[in-house]
C-alpha positions in Angstrom: 0.0 0.0 0.0 1.3 3.4 -0.9 2.0 5.8 1.9 0.9 9.3 1.1 2.0 12.8 2.0 0.5 15.9 0.5 1.0 19.3 1.9 -0.4 22.2 1.3 -2.0 21.2 4.0 -1.9 25.4 3.8 0.0 27.5 1.3 3.2 29.2 2.4 3.3 32.7 3.8 6.4 33.9 2.0 5.3 36.7 -0.4 1.7 36.3 0.7 0.6 39.9 0.3 1.4 40.1 -3.4 -0.6 37.0 -4.2 -3.5 37.9 -1.9 -3.8 41.3 -3.7 -4.0 39.6 -7.0 -6.7 37.2 -5.8 -8.6 39.9 -3.9 -9.2 37.4 -1.2 -10.4 39.8 1.5 -10.6 37.2 4.2 -9.5 37.0 7.8 -6.8 34.5 7.1 -5.1 33.6 3.8 -1.6 32.5 3.3 0.0 31.8 -0.1 3.7 31.3 -0.9 5.8 33.0 -3.6 5.9 31.2 -6.9 9.3 30.3 -8.2 10.9 29.9 -11.7 12.3 26.7 -13.3 15.9 25.5 -13.1 17.8 22.3 -13.9 18.0 19.4 -11.4 21.6 19.7 -10.2 23.4 19.1 -6.9 24.9 22.0 -4.9 27.0 22.0 -1.7 25.2 21.1 1.5 24.5 23.2 4.5 25.1 21.9 8.0 22.6 20.1 10.2 23.7 19.3 13.7 27.2 20.3 12.7 27.7 17.7 9.9 26.4 16.2 6.7 25.7 12.6 7.1 24.4 9.6 5.0 20.8 8.6 5.4 19.9 6.5 8.4 20.0 2.7 7.8 16.4 2.2 8.8 14.5 5.5 8.5 10.8 5.6 9.2 10.3 8.5 6.8 12.1 10.9 4.4 11.4 14.5 4.9 11.6 17.1 2.1 11.6 20.9 2.6 11.8 23.4 -0.2 13.9 26.5 0.6 15.7 29.4 -0.9 19.5 29.7 -0.2 21.3 32.8 0.9 22.4 33.1 -2.8 18.7 32.9 -4.0 19.0 29.3 -5.3 15.8 27.3 -4.8 16.5 23.8 -3.5 15.1 20.7 -1.8 16.4 19.7 1.6 16.2 16.0 2.2 16.4 14.2 5.6 16.0 10.7 6.9 14.0 10.4 10.1 15.0 7.8 12.7 12.5 6.0 14.9 13.1 8.6 17.7 12.6 11.5 15.2 16.2 12.5 14.9 17.0 13.8 11.4 20.0 13.0 9.3 20.6 14.9 6.1 20.5 12.7 3.0 23.7 12.5 1.0 23.8 15.1 -1.7 21.2 17.3 0.0 20.2 20.0 -0.6 19.3 19.3 -4.2 19.1 22.3 -6.5 15.6 22.4 -8.0 13.5 25.4 -8.6 10.2 24.3 -6.9 8.3 25.7 -4.0 5.2 23.5 -3.4 5.7 19.8 -2.6 3.8 16.6 -2.2 5.0 13.0 -1.8 4.0 9.4 -1.6 6.0 6.3 -0.8 7.9 6.3 -4.1 7.9 9.8 -5.5 8.2 13.5 -4.6 6.4 16.1 -6.6 7.2 19.7 -6.9 6.0 22.8 -8.8 7.2 26.3 -9.5 3.8 27.6 -10.6 4.2 26.5 -14.2 5.6 22.9 -14.4 5.0 20.0 -12.1 8.1 17.7 -11.7 8.2 14.1 -10.4 11.3 12.7 -8.7 11.9 9.1 -7.8 12.9 8.6 -4.2 15.9 6.3 -3.9 16.4 3.8 -1.1 18.6 6.3 0.7 16.1 9.2 0.1 18.0 10.9 -2.7 16.1 12.4 -5.6 16.2 11.8 -9.4 13.9 13.7 -11.8 11.9 11.2 -13.8 9.0 13.2 -15.3 7.5 16.6 -15.8 4.3 18.2 -17.2 3.4 21.7 -18.2 0.4 22.2 -15.8 0.1 25.8 -16.7 -0.6 24.8 -20.3 -3.9 23.3 -19.2 -5.0 26.6 -17.6 -7.8 28.3 -19.5 -5.6 31.4 -19.8 -2.1 32.7 -19.1 -3.2 34.2 -15.8 -2.3 31.5 -13.4 -0.9 28.1 -12.8 -0.4 25.3 -10.3 0.3 25.8 -6.6 -0.5 23.8 -3.4 0.1 20.2 -4.5 -1.7 17.4 -2.7 -2.6 13.7 -3.3 -5.5 11.6 -2.4 -4.9 9.2 0.6 -3.9 6.3 -1.7 -1.5 8.3 -3.8 -3.3 7.5 -7.0 -4.1 11.0 -8.1 -2.0 14.2 -7.8 -3.9 17.5 -7.5 -3.1 21.2 -7.5 -4.8 24.5 -6.9 -5.0 26.1 -10.4 -4.7 29.7 -9.3 -6.6 32.1 -11.6 -7.9 29.3 -13.7 -10.1 31.7 -15.6 -8.3 34.9 -14.8 -10.7 35.6 -11.9 -11.2 32.4 -9.9 -9.3 29.3 -8.8 -10.0 25.6 -9.6 -8.4 22.2 -8.9 -6.5 20.3 -11.6 -5.9 16.5 -11.4 -3.2 14.3 -12.9 -3.0 10.5 -13.1 0.1 8.3 -13.0 1.7 10.0 -10.1 1.6 6.8 -8.0 3.1 4.6 -10.7 6.5 3.2 -10.8 7.9 5.9 -13.2 6.2 8.9 -11.6 4.8 9.8 -15.0 2.0 12.4 -14.9 -1.0 12.6 -17.3 -3.5 15.4 -17.2 -7.0 14.2 -16.4 -8.9 17.5 -16.1 -9.8 20.6 -14.1 -12.9 21.0 -11.9 -15.8 22.6 -13.8 -16.4 24.7 -10.7 -14.1 27.6 -9.9 -14.2 30.1 -7.1 -12.1 32.7 -5.2 -12.9 30.5 -2.2 -10.7 27.7 -3.5 -7.5 28.7 -1.8 -6.2 25.5 -0.1 -5.6 21.8 -0.8 -8.6 19.6 0.0 -8.8 17.0 2.8 -10.2 13.5 1.9 -12.5 11.3 4.0 -11.2 7.9 4.9 -13.1 6.1 2.1 -11.5 8.5 -0.5 -14.9 9.4 -1.8 -15.2 13.0 -0.7 -12.8 16.0 -0.2 -13.5 19.2 1.6 -12.0 22.7 2.2 -13.1 25.9 3.8 -12.4 29.6 3.5 -14.0 33.0 4.1 -14.2 35.3 1.1 -15.4 38.9 1.9 -16.3 37.6 5.4 -18.6 35.0 3.9 -17.9 31.6 5.4 -17.9 28.8 3.0 -17.3 25.0 3.5 -17.2 23.3 0.1 -16.9 19.7 -0.9 -16.2 17.5 -3.9 -17.1 13.9 -4.8 -14.0 12.0 -6.0 -14.6 9.5 -8.8 -12.6 6.3 -9.2 -10.5 8.0 -11.9 -9.7 10.9 -9.5 -12.0 13.4 -11.1 -13.5 15.9 -8.7 -17.2 17.0 -9.0 -18.5 19.9 -6.8 -21.1 18.8 -4.2 -24.2 20.9 -3.8 -23.9 21.4 -0.1 -24.5 24.3 2.3 -23.2 23.1 5.7 -24.5 24.9 8.8 -22.1 27.0 10.9 -21.7 26.4 14.6 -23.9 28.5 16.9 -22.0 31.6 18.0 -22.5 34.1 20.8 -25.4 36.4 20.3 -24.5 39.1 17.7 -21.3 37.2 16.6 -20.7 35.0 13.6 -17.9 32.6 12.4 -15.5 32.7 9.5 -14.1 29.3 8.5 -10.6 28.4 7.3 -9.1 25.1 6.2 -10.2 21.5 6.9 -8.6 18.3 8.1 -10.3 14.8 7.9 -9.8 11.8 10.2 -9.6 8.2 8.9 -13.4 7.9 9.0 -15.9 10.6 7.9 -15.2 13.5 10.3 -13.8 16.9 9.6 -12.1 19.4 11.9 -12.6 23.0 10.7 -11.2 26.1 12.4 -13.7 28.9 12.9 -13.0 32.4 14.0 -15.6 34.5 15.9 -16.2 37.9 14.5 -18.4 40.7 15.8 -21.7 40.9 13.9 -21.5 44.7 14.2 -18.0 45.6 13.3 -16.6 42.4 11.7 -13.7 42.6 14.2 -12.1 39.5 15.7 -13.6 38.9 19.1 -11.6 35.8 20.1 -9.2 33.1 19.1 -9.9 30.4 16.5 -12.0 27.5 17.8 -12.2 24.0 16.4 -15.5 22.7 15.0 -16.3 19.1 14.2 -18.4 18.0 11.2 -19.6 14.6 10.0 -20.1 13.6 6.4 -22.9 11.3 5.5 -23.0 8.7 2.6 -23.9 11.5 0.1 -21.2 13.9 1.3 -23.5 16.2 3.2 -22.0 17.7 6.4 -23.6 18.2 9.8 -22.3 19.5 13.1 -23.2 19.7 16.8 -20.5 22.3 17.5 -21.3 25.4 19.4 -19.4 28.3 20.9 -19.6 26.4 24.2 -18.1 23.0 23.2 -15.4 24.1 20.7 -11.9 24.3 22.2 -10.0 27.6 21.6 -6.6 27.5 20.0 -3.5 29.2 21.5 -1.6 29.5 18.3 -2.6 33.1 17.7 -1.1 36.1 19.5 -1.3 39.8 19.9 0.6 40.5 16.7 -1.3 38.3 14.4 -4.5 36.4 15.1 -4.5 33.9 12.3 -4.0 30.2 11.5 -1.6 28.9 8.9 -2.1 25.2 8.8 -4.0 22.2 10.2 -3.2 18.5 9.9 -4.8 15.3 11.3 -2.5 12.4 12.3 -2.6 9.2 10.2 -4.6 7.5 13.0 -7.1 10.3 13.0 -6.8 10.6 16.8 -4.7 13.8 17.0 -5.0 17.2 15.3 -2.0 19.6 14.9 -2.9 23.3 14.5 -0.3 26.0 13.5 -0.4 29.7 13.5 1.4 33.0 14.3 2.0 32.0 17.9 3.3 28.4 17.4 1.9 24.9 17.1 -0.2 22.8 19.5 -2.0 19.4 19.3 -5.5 18.4 20.2 -7.4 15.2 20.7 -9.6 14.5 17.6 -12.6 12.6 18.9 -14.6 11.7 15.8 -18.0 13.2 15.9 -17.5 14.3 19.5 -16.1 17.7 20.3 -12.3 18.1 19.8 -10.5 18.5 23.2 -7.3 20.1 24.4 -4.1 18.1 24.7 -0.8 20.0 24.5 0.0 23.6 25.1 2.2 25.3 22.6 5.0 23.0 21.4 6.8 26.0 19.9 6.3 29.7 20.3 7.8 30.6 17.0 5.4 31.2 14.1 4.7 27.9 12.4 3.7 27.9 8.7 3.3 24.2 7.8 2.8 21.0 9.8 2.8 17.4 8.7 2.8 13.9 10.3 4.6 10.7 9.3 3.3 7.2 10.2 5.5 6.8 13.4 4.1 9.5 15.7 6.3 12.3 14.4 5.0 15.8 13.8 7.1 18.1 11.5 6.7 21.9 11.6 8.5 24.6 9.7 8.9 28.2 10.6 9.6 30.5 7.7 10.3 33.5 9.8 12.7 31.7 12.2 14.3 29.5 9.5 13.7 26.3 11.5 12.4 22.8 11.0 10.9 21.3 14.3 10.3 17.6 15.0 8.1 16.3 17.8 7.1 12.8 18.9 3.4 12.9 19.8 1.2 10.1 20.8 -2.2 10.3 22.5 -0.5 10.0 25.9 3.0 11.4 25.5 4.8 14.2 23.6 8.4 15.5 23.4 10.7 17.3 21.1 12.9 14.9 19.0 16.7 14.9 19.5 18.5 17.6 17.4 15.3 19.6 16.9 15.0 22.3 15.7 17.1 22.2 12.6 18.2 25.4 10.8 17.1 25.9 7.2 17.4 29.1 5.3 14.1 30.4 4.1 12.1 27.2 4.2 9.0 27.2 2.0 7.0 24.0 2.0 7.2 20.4 3.4 6.4 16.9 2.2 6.9 13.7 4.1 7.3 10.2 2.5 6.7 7.5 5.2 8.7 4.3 4.7 
């Protein structure tokens, strides 16, 4: 069975303002990373991790890939092998010079895009990368206005998706490509969603049966939770749903942002309370729980009183950047301006508090492997954090955090 990692879980914050202005996404929270140009796949000299450059661990539990921009403005992919205790060892030859920003991975291949082309790289036994395929994804755009960002895969790694930014010069859509899970990593274009919207700003999260995928955003302070039915060929068809919002305090309302699914049919969706009179933020993000039925419709029993508040926002920036459910579906990582924390994800029951802040630096992306490790990157601090987190225990892994200059996006390939 193919192990899958797809992250956009949210889009990177580097250069966010320019893209947000283009999209006119006047929402409470929206984070999109800077698009990069193409370059050849060559090797450059390595930076130091824990004071040395080492060969990959003999029995890694995952390979971790982080896109970054060097001090000399060279875009590259940093590759690490993760030991069972979460200690990272840099893969020989890393960082690899490749002009990509957004990443996704499964058990055999890493995928990256620079906003025009999507590349596929075979993952060697030691975690090293070799380019094996590419496709001009922008060429399938309806115009020359946009292109691919925010790569992600379905849970089985059979279909690769992207956010097709400015698909019609005004709205965004989702493209889908087949072949990404094959032995060669070859990519074939399968289509673009007929539906497009300025609300489509983040990768989707799939239910455990791989039949439905969901996202959430808040365009012009109008909360929207949207869903797609996934066909056996990977094609996405927009669902005609209008999920209810949690009950808020009198006079307030909620804006929604991002979604994370467990291994069954439940979604965690962050919601932010806003004043119904001034549209000002009146509290931290809270975490709502939704349940999908057999037709993809969503229901919730969440209210202001039973949704836990997050601690990842602070006085200088009250926004979330990412959310990710663990492979077991029992834990939920939430990242934001004030750091990262983990909650208990309890299916249809309310989400409950677990950890405090595991980091107080701003965290932009989080992702799990299949061995209880949570990876988190901070673009502003230039760090990659690793935590071991189970439902009963958590600690920072040996050697964490690791310094990376200008990290952009992360993908994890479980072994």
